[in-house]
N, C-alpha and C positions, 0 to 999 in steps of 0.2 A: 513597762510603758512610758512614752516620754511624750508628756501635755505642752498645751503651748496656749496665752490666754492672750485672746482679740481683744482688740476696744475700735468701736466701731461708733464714733461721734459724727450721728446725722446734724440736720439742720435746727430739728427741733428735740432729737433724742439721742440717750448713749445707752451704748448695748455694749455688754462685756461677756464672751460668749470661750467655753476651755474648748477647746480641739483636740482628739489624740493626732498621733502621726500617721490615721488614715483619711483626716476628716471628718472622723465621727463625732457629733456636735456631742462631749460631756455635759453640759449644762449653760444655762444662760441665766444674766438680769438685765432689763431695761426699766431706763427710770426715762420721763420727759420733762424738758423744761421750755422757757415761753421765750420769744420774741418779745424786745422791747421797741416799741411803734409810735409813730405820730403822723399827721395828715402830712408832713411836709417832708414824704420818702427815707426818714430816719427809720433804718431796722437796725438797732444793735443787740446785743446779747451780754451778760453777766462772764465775761469769762472763769470768773471762781468756778463760777456751777457747772463749766465744761472739766473742770478738775475736781469738785467735788461729786459730782455723778460718776466718773470714772473710778473712783477710790468707791461708793457707794456700790454699782455694778459690780465690780471686779471680788469686793470681799463676799459680796451676796450669791455671785455664781462661783465662789471657790466652795461657800460654805456646800450648796446647791448638790457639788460635783460627788459629795461624796469621797475624793481625794484627799491625799498631805498636798498641801500649796508648796511643797517642798518638791512635788513631780512635774511643776512646772517648771522649763527649761529655757522659755524664751518668753519675752513678749513682745506686739508691735501692733500698729496703729492703721485703722484707717479712717478718712475724716473728709467734712465738706470742707471744701478749697475755698481761696479766694479773701475769705472773711480774714480780717487784722486785729493784731491788741498790742497795742505800746506798752512796753515792760522793763521795770526796773532790771539790775544786777542781780535778783536773786528771783527772777522773771515771778514776778507778783506786777498783776496789773497798773496801770495808771488811770485807765480810764476804762470804758466800754468796748469790749469791741464791736466793730465796725461789721454788719454783716456782710455776705457775697450778694442780699436780698436788698441792701441797699442804695438808691438810686442818685444820692446828698449833690454826688461828685461829678455829675453832668458837664460842667463848666469846664475843670481839670482833663475829662478826657476829651473837649473841643480843645484844648491848649496842646495834647499830646496831637490833633490832627492837625491844628495848625502848625504846629514845629517840625513835624517831620511826614504828615501826610499819612492816608489811612495804609497804602500800599505798602511805604517801605517799613511801619509799625507789625503790619503784616509780614514781610521779607523778614525781618528779626525774629520776631515774638511767635509769631505764628496765628496769634489772634488781632480782633477786630477794635479800634479805641473805642472801649466802654465804660462806663462808671462803675459797671459788677464789678471788675479787677481791682489787684488790688493796687496800683502805684496811685490812679486817681483821687483813690481814699489817702494816701497816704501825702498826698499833694494837698489835699484838701485839710488834712490836721496842721499841715506846714503853714498853711496860710491864716485858718481859723482858729486852732490852737498851741501858737507857736510855742508856749511854755510845754506844754506836753508833749512835742514833736521833741524840743530840746533835751529834754529829763530822757528822752527814751533810750536806753540802752539796746533793745532791741524789735524792729515789730516784725512778732511771730503769726503764722496762721495756724489753727486749729491743731493740725499735727505737732506741729513745732513745740507749740505752747506744751500739748501733753507731753513730748518728748523730755522737754527741759523740765517740768517740775519730775519728770520718771528719775532722769539721769543728771540735773546739772548740766546738761551739752544744750549748743544751740545747734541745730539742725534738721534741714529739710530735703526731701527728694525732688529729682527731674519733676515729677507729674504736678508736684504742689507749685514748683518755683515757674514753671509754666504758666500757672495761672495768675502771674501778677503786673503782665510787661513789662516788665525789670529782666527779663530772663530771654538770651541770646541760643535759639537753637538748635542753631547750626555747630556752634563751639561750646553746647550744654555747660553754660556759666553765665553767671549774672551780665550784665548788657554794659560795659562800660560807657558806651557814646550815651545810653539813657541816663543812669546816673549823673553822669557828668553835665548833664544839661539843666539836670534839675536840685544839680547840687547834691545829691544824696550821701551821704555818707555811707562806703560798702561794710563799715562795722556796725552797723545798725541791721545790717540783713545777716540771715545766718547762713552757717554752711552749709554746700549742696553733697548728696552721698546718696547711691542706688538704693533703691529698696532692695532692704536683705542683708543689706553692712551693717556692723553693729555703730551703734549711735552711741552706748556707753553701755555702765550696768546698775541696775538699781540701787536706787541711795540708801544707804542705811536705815533709815527712819519710814524709809515706805516699806523696804524689806519685813522690816519687825511689823507693822501695821496689816500687809497681807501674809505675813508668814512665812516669804520667799525664802529660798534660798541663798547662799553670800553673792555666789557666780552668777545670778539671774542674768542674763541677757536682757537690752530690750533692742531691739531692730530698726532699721530703717523701714515707715511703714510709708503710704501711698496715698493721692486723693480718690475719694471713696469708688467712684468710675472705675478708676485704672486700678485699683486692689479687689473690686469685683471681678474686671477682667483677668488678673491674675489667676482669682481664687477658681473662674471658671475655666482656665487654659487658654484663652488665648493666645493665637498661636497665626502663622504666616496663610495657613489654612480654614481659617475661622474668623467669626465675625461675633460679637459676643454685642447682647442688648439685653438693658436694664428697663424691665417694663413694669415703671411705677407711677410715681403722682408722673412724671415726664417719663419719655421715652429716649435711653440715652444708647447711642449706635454709635460703638468703635472697632477701628479696622488697622490691625498692626502692620507697621513697615520697617521696612532694613534700610530706607536710605528717605532725604525729603522729596517733597515735591509742590504741585499747588493744585489745591483744591478746586472744582471749578461752579462751588456753590457757594454762596457766602454765606449761608447759616453752620459752614466745616468748621474748625478750628484744628490746629496740628498741636500735640503735648507732645512733651519726651514722656520715653516710658521707663518701664523696670528693670533695665538694663543699659549700659553704653551700646550706643549706635542703634536703638531702637525707638521709635518716637511709634504713635498713634494720630489718624484723622478721629474725629467725635464730632456728630452732629447731634440733633439734639429736638427732640420733637416735644416741644412746651409741656404743651396740656394733653397726655396721653392718659392715663388712667382716672386724670383731673374731671376728663369730659365722660367718661364713663361712670364715675362718681357723680358727678350731676344730673346725669338720667337718672340715674337709680333714686335721687333725694328728690327730683323735681318731675320726672315723669313715672315712676315708678313707685314712688311715695315710701319708698328705704327697704322696698321688696328685698328679698334675698337676691345674689349675683345669678345663684343656680337661674333661676326663674327668668331673669332679663337673658343669660344663655340659651336658656330653652326654646322663648320665642323671638330672639334673634336665628337661630340655627331654620326654623323652619319662614322666616322671613328669607333666606337664604336660597332652601329650597324651592319654595315658589318662586324666586326671580325677582326677588326688590330690587327696582334700579334706582335707590335715593341715595345720591350721593351725599355726604359731608365731610367738610372741608373744618380739622379740628384747630384751628389759630383762634380759642377763645382767649388766649392770652394774651390780646390787642383786641377783643374786641369787633374776632374778622371771623368768628365761627359761621358756619352755614352750612344749612341745609336746603339739599337740591332736589327738585322732582315731588316734592309733596303733594298729595293730592288729597280729594274728601275721601278716599281708602286706605288712603295708607293706617298701619297699626303701628303700634309703637314697639311692638317687637322690629319692628323696617325701619326705624330712628335707632335701635340698639345695634342692629346688624350693621346698618350705616357708620354708625362712629365706629365700630370695631376696624371697617373696612376701610374707615378714612384714614385713622392712626397707623393701619396697615401700609395704604397707599401711599402715606408720607414717609415711611421708612422706608419702602424701596425708592421713591425719591432720592434719599438721603444716600442710599447703599450707590444708586448710579451716579452722583458726583464724586464719591469715592473710590469711583472708576472699582467697584466691588463685585464687577462680572467679566473683569479678566478670566479669571479663571474660576473651576468650579470652587464653589466652598460651601458651607457649610454656618447657621449662624446657632451659636448657644444663647440660650433665651432662659432671662432667670428676673425676679423682682414678684410683685402680686397678681401681675396682670397673666404669668406664666400658669397660675393655676386655672385659669380656665383652657379646658381642652379644646373649646370653641376659637379661643382666641389664637390659638397656636396652632392651629389648622387652615386660619384665616391668613396668617403670617406667612405660611409656608406659601399658601397659594400663589400669593399675591407676589411675592420678592420671590418664587420656584426658585425657593433652597429648600432644603432639610433642617429640621428643628430639631436641638435637640437641649432638655431640658434637668439642669442637674436635680441631683436629689434632696438637696436643698435649696431653701432661698437665701441662705445666708452667706452670700456669696463674699462683700467684702469682706465679711468675718474670717472666709477661710484664705480670702490673698491675705491678709494680716498673718493667719494662721504658717501660711505657706513662709516669709517673709522672715516669719520668727524662727522657722526651721532653718532656712538656711541660712540666718546666723551664726547658729548653731554647727553647722556643718550638716546639715541634711537635710535631703531632697525630698520631698514628698508630692506624690501627685496632685494635679486636679482636682476637683469634685469630680464624682462618679457621675456617669449620665441617669436619670430615673426611668421619662419617656423619651422618643423620635415622633416627628412626624414629617411626613412627605408629601411635595403638592398632588392635590387629586381635582381641584376645581379651576377652571380657566378663566380669569379675570383680565385679560389684555382689553378689548373693548372699554370695559368699563373704567381700566384705569386712564385710556388717551382720554375719557372723557372726565375723569378728578382732575388728572393734568389742565387741561383747559380752560379747565372752574378754575382751578386752584391760582393759576399765574395771571389772573385776571383782579383775584381781591387784593 
């Protein structure tokens, strides 16, 4: 039996999972770490913790598995994107990593707009000019910490950092590079024009390879620590949402939705095109001449958690589901706009007869309405497609059914939540010369209830906010 070690490095935690060649989870281990914040929009992390917890959880997962670590043929990584850490020649951090949540580089993002224009930046990179991406953060370091910038051998994202620690090689993948604002999407390489404009030495950036290519072999001291075989391969991984799409089996006839804290909607393309809505972005994907559009409902599961904590006083989600289902069956007309990340969340149509179940159903419907709007913006209705839905929100049968009803698409839910880890396992298998199928489907939902009129009202309200 072949085994693969998948490392899933999120924003606040690291999980290591051992999968077999049927993508059955053998064991896993998880540890959390904290963000370093202040009132000025600073959000940093100690990149050393990324590595320490990778080792800790990997050792724990191996111990829990009950199998020999020498059965592990390959390792790969799914990670948060955009965050960046300056490192020396030995991949030691020179400073804290700047998180993707950090907003300090607003002036640098504005500089990009002024120098190139929003339209040109989108045309080159597939992304808007925003401080969340990597280039503005590097420019901020260059201006405000020039000694760090000059000393830096490379600027690595989390995927690249862990790969370097495992192999000694500096490599990223196309999905991670797509989040930097330095990536030429059409030509699948670093953009010389942007780098030249800001005098950024390309030598400070890593090589770009496709997910599932060989990044290198595990270094001897790490092999000994983990008990791995001498020729254990490390495969190039991917940004976590793209890795999850790979694990779930994204193809040209399906769309993946990760329904967690946020809802990430991903559609695959074999050609580049232009999105018709502002909050959809283009990214490179896991193989040549493949791209994805991604749209995000920033507060999806967050909205339901807020409702649970404030209206339901922390009761179980099963109680919320039950009351929301009763509300839908009686025909509640409340509409909710899930823009709680920017203070524009709205309940519309609340009356003295409204119940907390009415609010709950409207939250689930509001997220589903926004998902449909994203799908329409991606031209996802050009042909019949299905949705592969995973993440914490997919545990709710009711929410899955609501999304199917509102999008008018069949919903398929994989047999495990760990889609990102499964994608990393598929990448590791590819690197060792094997092709393993994506996650099997555990549940399916087909459209049942009509939502057209309510969706029209939602759109009328949401565009005014």
